[in-house]
PALUM-684653 format. One line per field, with one value per residue: y, z, x of N, C-alpha, C in turn; residue number from 0. Coordinates in nm, 3 decimals. Each point is the difference from the previous one (the first is absolute). Last residue first. Layout:
N
nv (Y|...)
nw (Z|...)
nu (X|...)
cav (Y|...)
caw (Z|...)
cau (X|...)
cv (Y|...)
cw (Z|...)
cu (X|...)
resi (NUM|...)
***
This chain:
125
nv (-0.098|0.256|0.484|0.273|0.064|0.323|0.453|0.148|0.095|0.306|0.047|0.178|0.323|0.338|-0.076|0.152|0.377|0.001|-0.139|-0.254|-0.339|-0.403|-0.465|-0.533|-0.509|-0.370|-0.106|-0.202|0.094|0.313|0.004|-0.448|-0.436|-0.484|-0.179|0.074|-0.245|-0.429|-0.123|-0.101|-0.051|0.369|0.429|0.328|0.411|0.450|0.426|0.527|0.378|0.104|0.363|0.209|0.104|-0.210|-0.342|-0.508|-0.544|-0.575|-0.533|-0.540|-0.576|-0.424|-0.327|-0.045|0.425|0.463|0.504|0.403|0.497|0.445|0.240|0.423|0.425|0.378|-0.093|-0.109|-0.149|-0.167|-0.063|-0.387|-0.399|-0.279|-0.404|-0.459|-0.410|-0.461|-0.274|0.123|-0.093|0.203|0.318|0.349|0.266|0.336|0.406|0.315|0.282|0.265|0.101|0.310|0.429|0.530|0.470|0.529|0.465|0.124|-0.339|-0.282|-0.449|-0.359|-0.494|-0.396|-0.221|0.188|0.455|0.321|0.332|0.272|0.152|0.083|-0.197|-0.562|-0.478|-0.572|-0.435)
nw (-1.480|0.317|0.019|0.200|0.466|0.164|-0.008|0.339|0.431|-0.045|-0.119|-0.027|0.028|0.345|0.418|0.096|0.267|0.443|0.158|0.290|0.369|0.349|0.106|0.121|-0.146|-0.103|0.038|0.122|0.298|-0.260|-0.472|-0.190|0.209|-0.050|-0.217|0.209|0.391|0.021|0.166|0.484|0.261|-0.119|-0.002|0.366|0.109|-0.308|-0.052|-0.004|-0.118|-0.504|-0.394|-0.518|-0.494|-0.290|-0.164|-0.063|-0.102|0.009|-0.216|-0.029|-0.068|-0.020|0.075|0.462|0.230|0.166|-0.033|0.088|-0.022|-0.112|-0.538|-0.330|-0.106|0.355|0.425|0.534|0.464|0.539|0.471|0.210|-0.329|-0.428|-0.214|-0.175|0.074|-0.091|-0.097|-0.263|-0.364|-0.439|-0.390|-0.162|0.322|0.217|-0.234|-0.001|0.367|0.114|0.273|0.319|0.379|0.251|0.135|0.205|0.133|0.117|-0.057|-0.477|-0.320|-0.448|-0.324|-0.439|-0.441|-0.423|-0.148|0.418|0.351|0.469|0.390|0.212|-0.192|-0.050|-0.185|-0.062|-0.206)
nu (-1.112|0.278|0.076|-0.349|0.004|0.298|-0.125|-0.289|0.180|0.421|0.531|0.541|0.363|0.007|0.220|0.441|0.133|0.203|0.501|0.272|-0.259|-0.087|-0.272|-0.214|-0.236|-0.314|-0.574|-0.440|-0.381|-0.280|-0.100|-0.040|-0.237|-0.056|0.394|0.410|0.091|0.224|0.444|0.215|0.407|0.272|-0.224|-0.082|0.247|0.099|0.319|0.250|0.260|0.273|0.102|-0.057|-0.322|-0.439|-0.281|0.227|-0.014|0.061|-0.006|-0.107|-0.103|-0.376|-0.380|-0.127|0.185|0.316|0.292|0.409|0.320|0.132|0.083|-0.084|-0.219|0.079|0.300|0.227|0.322|0.094|-0.074|-0.286|-0.096|-0.238|-0.286|-0.311|-0.394|-0.356|-0.385|-0.504|-0.414|-0.185|0.069|-0.287|-0.222|0.246|0.052|-0.356|-0.054|0.447|0.470|0.331|0.181|0.012|0.265|0.147|0.038|-0.486|-0.274|-0.183|-0.004|0.059|0.068|0.057|0.029|0.205|-0.059|-0.115|-0.302|-0.232|-0.399|-0.432|-0.414|-0.093|-0.156|-0.144|-0.323)
cav (-0.057|-0.146|-0.059|-0.002|-0.093|-0.136|-0.026|-0.013|-0.127|0.003|0.008|-0.119|-0.092|0.053|-0.049|-0.125|0.033|-0.031|0.101|0.099|0.037|0.146|0.066|0.145|0.083|-0.062|0.098|-0.055|-0.079|0.012|0.143|0.062|0.143|0.031|-0.039|0.077|0.129|0.001|0.071|0.000|-0.120|-0.111|-0.072|-0.107|-0.121|-0.066|-0.114|-0.108|0.028|-0.088|-0.089|0.040|-0.018|0.123|0.111|0.112|0.125|0.113|0.113|0.127|0.101|0.076|0.013|-0.135|-0.072|-0.132|-0.071|-0.105|-0.127|0.009|-0.106|-0.110|-0.084|-0.011|0.103|-0.051|0.101|-0.015|0.073|0.137|0.022|0.060|0.146|0.043|0.138|0.058|-0.091|0.044|-0.009|-0.114|-0.088|-0.066|-0.088|-0.118|-0.079|-0.069|-0.109|0.027|-0.036|-0.140|-0.065|-0.141|-0.073|-0.145|-0.032|0.099|0.045|0.102|0.089|0.082|0.124|0.035|-0.058|-0.139|-0.084|-0.014|-0.131|0.015|-0.047|0.079|0.127|0.118|0.103|0.119|0.059)
caw (-0.068|0.012|-0.057|-0.147|-0.034|0.019|-0.105|-0.127|0.000|0.092|-0.050|0.018|-0.111|-0.118|0.004|-0.078|-0.131|-0.004|-0.086|-0.028|-0.139|0.010|-0.053|0.014|0.059|-0.001|-0.046|-0.094|0.073|0.145|0.034|-0.066|0.022|0.079|-0.071|-0.124|0.031|-0.053|-0.129|-0.055|0.042|0.005|-0.127|-0.010|0.063|0.067|-0.081|0.068|0.144|0.070|0.094|0.138|0.053|0.035|-0.052|0.092|-0.049|0.051|0.059|-0.070|0.080|-0.057|-0.146|-0.053|0.017|-0.062|0.060|-0.079|0.063|0.142|0.086|0.014|-0.120|-0.080|-0.103|-0.120|-0.092|-0.143|-0.032|0.048|0.143|0.043|0.006|0.030|-0.040|0.053|0.092|0.023|0.140|0.075|0.052|-0.112|-0.064|0.087|-0.001|-0.130|0.006|-0.022|-0.135|-0.010|-0.131|0.027|-0.088|0.001|-0.087|0.017|0.135|0.067|0.071|0.105|0.037|0.140|0.096|0.029|-0.114|-0.095|-0.056|-0.138|-0.027|0.077|-0.066|0.085|-0.041|0.085|0.011)
cau (-0.117|0.001|0.120|-0.009|-0.107|0.051|0.099|-0.073|-0.072|-0.114|-0.137|-0.084|0.027|-0.066|-0.139|-0.005|-0.058|-0.144|-0.060|0.102|0.021|0.011|0.119|-0.021|0.104|0.133|0.100|0.098|0.099|-0.007|0.012|0.116|-0.018|-0.120|-0.122|0.001|-0.062|-0.137|-0.002|-0.137|-0.071|0.095|0.005|-0.100|0.052|-0.112|-0.040|-0.071|-0.001|-0.093|0.068|0.018|0.135|0.072|-0.079|-0.020|0.058|-0.077|0.071|-0.014|0.071|0.111|0.009|0.007|-0.126|-0.013|-0.112|-0.064|-0.027|0.035|-0.051|0.095|0.003|-0.123|-0.012|-0.067|-0.054|0.030|0.122|-0.007|0.012|0.125|-0.003|0.136|0.028|0.122|0.067|0.137|0.041|-0.055|0.104|0.068|-0.098|-0.012|0.123|0.010|-0.098|-0.142|-0.044|-0.040|0.007|-0.027|-0.091|0.012|0.112|0.106|-0.035|0.080|-0.091|0.060|-0.070|0.022|-0.095|0.040|-0.039|0.110|0.030|0.047|0.135|0.096|0.032|-0.021|0.096|-0.003|0.131)
cv (-0.067|-0.067|-0.152|-0.070|-0.012|-0.104|-0.144|-0.034|-0.024|-0.137|0.016|0.026|-0.123|-0.089|0.047|-0.058|-0.122|0.037|-0.032|0.114|0.105|0.047|0.149|0.066|0.143|0.082|-0.063|0.101|-0.057|-0.077|0.024|0.148|0.078|0.149|0.049|-0.033|0.090|0.130|0.007|0.075|-0.013|-0.130|-0.117|-0.088|-0.120|-0.133|-0.072|-0.107|-0.108|0.027|-0.081|-0.104|0.041|-0.036|0.136|0.110|0.116|0.128|0.107|0.109|0.129|0.081|0.053|0.004|-0.142|-0.060|-0.132|-0.057|-0.096|-0.130|0.020|-0.104|-0.114|-0.079|-0.027|0.117|-0.070|0.114|-0.011|0.067|0.147|0.017|0.053|0.151|0.034|0.142|0.063|-0.082|0.034|0.000|-0.126|-0.100|-0.079|-0.100|-0.125|-0.091|-0.081|-0.125|0.016|-0.034|-0.145|-0.065|-0.144|-0.059|-0.150|-0.031|0.098|0.034|0.096|0.088|0.072|0.130|0.010|-0.057|-0.147|-0.096|0.005|-0.134|0.021|-0.048|0.081|0.128|0.126|0.096|0.134)
cw (-0.130|-0.068|0.005|-0.063|-0.152|-0.040|0.011|-0.114|-0.133|-0.004|0.114|-0.047|0.003|-0.123|-0.123|0.000|-0.093|-0.133|-0.016|-0.085|-0.013|-0.139|0.030|-0.033|0.018|0.071|0.015|-0.056|-0.090|0.066|0.150|0.034|-0.064|0.007|0.071|-0.083|-0.124|0.032|-0.062|-0.134|-0.064|0.035|0.000|-0.123|-0.014|0.059|0.076|-0.102|0.080|0.150|0.075|0.081|0.146|0.050|0.027|-0.066|0.091|-0.043|0.045|0.072|-0.081|0.108|-0.048|-0.151|-0.052|0.034|-0.075|0.078|-0.096|0.073|0.143|0.097|0.006|-0.127|-0.084|-0.097|-0.116|-0.079|-0.146|-0.025|0.036|0.152|0.041|-0.012|0.044|-0.053|0.068|0.111|0.017|0.141|0.063|0.048|-0.114|-0.059|0.086|-0.002|-0.130|0.014|-0.009|-0.144|0.010|-0.137|0.049|-0.100|-0.002|-0.097|0.039|0.136|0.080|0.060|0.109|0.026|0.147|0.122|0.022|-0.110|-0.100|-0.046|-0.147|-0.016|0.075|-0.067|0.085|-0.045|0.074)
cu (0.041|-0.119|0.000|0.120|-0.014|-0.105|0.053|0.096|-0.072|-0.067|-0.100|-0.142|-0.090|0.021|-0.077|-0.142|-0.003|-0.064|-0.149|-0.057|0.110|0.039|-0.008|0.133|-0.049|0.107|0.138|0.098|0.110|0.112|-0.003|0.020|0.116|-0.028|-0.125|-0.124|-0.003|-0.075|-0.139|-0.007|-0.138|-0.071|0.097|0.021|-0.094|0.047|-0.110|-0.035|-0.076|0.010|-0.106|0.073|0.005|0.140|0.065|-0.083|-0.039|0.071|-0.099|0.076|-0.003|0.072|0.134|0.020|0.019|-0.135|-0.014|-0.117|-0.067|-0.024|0.047|-0.056|0.102|0.030|-0.124|-0.016|-0.069|-0.064|0.040|0.135|-0.016|0.001|0.137|0.005|0.142|0.016|0.120|0.062|0.147|0.056|-0.057|0.105|0.065|-0.098|-0.014|0.122|0.006|-0.085|-0.152|-0.031|-0.045|-0.013|-0.011|-0.099|0.030|0.113|0.109|-0.060|0.085|-0.109|0.079|-0.075|0.041|-0.074|0.036|-0.044|0.115|0.054|0.033|0.144|0.105|0.049|-0.022|0.110|-0.012)
resi (124|123|122|121|120|119|118|117|116|115|114|113|112|111|110|109|108|107|106|105|104|103|102|101|100|99|98|97|96|95|94|93|92|91|90|89|88|87|86|85|84|83|82|81|80|79|78|77|76|75|74|73|72|71|70|69|68|67|66|65|64|63|62|61|60|59|58|57|56|55|54|53|52|51|50|49|48|47|46|45|44|43|42|41|40|39|38|37|36|35|34|33|32|31|30|29|28|27|26|25|24|23|22|21|20|19|18|17|16|15|14|13|12|11|10|9|8|7|6|5|4|3|2|1|0)
***
């Protein structure tokens, strides 16, 4: 299992990586492992607002459909175009090519509500 130290983790298995006032968001390695082969990802559109701790989309696997919870609040400025035709990228590279959305954060201090890699790793044991 991979838990990069340069990102923050939400208790509902999403992550946020801050790049200035922008956050790149996806699901964790643990989440994709638990879901199994991801078949479909439903994401918000560019311009949509998301709110911390609220759902912003759905991911479907052969096993289950699961809601995606926003690690931070903000306006969606980019959606990963690769995931529509290649949702398996989430399984292959959850912190890289499998990122889901980029958000212009409304309040970067919300990152303080999230867990470090060590805290997240301990929470799933």
